[in-house]
N, C-alpha and C positions, 0 to 999 in steps of 0.2 A: 503493500500499500504506500509505503515511503516512496518507493521508486515512481510510483505513478504521480505523486506529488512533485517530484523533482521533474519529471518529464513535462508535466504541465507548466512549471515554472519556466522550463528552458523554452518551451514553444512560445510563452507569452513573451519571454525577453526577446526571442528573435524576431517576433512580430513588432515588438516595440521598437527595435533597432531599424527594422525595414521601414516602418511608418514614419519614425523620427527622421530617416534619411530621405524619404519622398518629401516631408514636409519641411525640411531643413531645420529640424529641431535638436540642437545638440543635448538639451537636457533630457529629452525623452530617449535618445540614444545612450546616454549615460545610465538611465534607469534600466533600460534593457540590459546592457552589459552587467550592470551590478546584479540583476535578476538571474542571467545565466551563470556568472560566476558563483553565486551564492548557492544555486541549485547544484551545481557541480561540486562544490565543498560539502554540501550537505549529503548528496548522494556517495562521496568518498568516504566520509566520516561513518556513515551508516554501514556501508560495506566493510570497513575495517573493524567495526564493533561486532559484526556478524549477527546483526538482528534485523 
């Protein structure tokens, strides 16, 4: 279930980066990148814990 949340966050982050690039909004792109990085960190930490 936690991997599903991480996958949804990555998809949302990628969409934010794409929309921010089309709209020329650097703030939205930053939020998207932070979402992607946070989701990857969350997934790696979850995998390392083994739960």
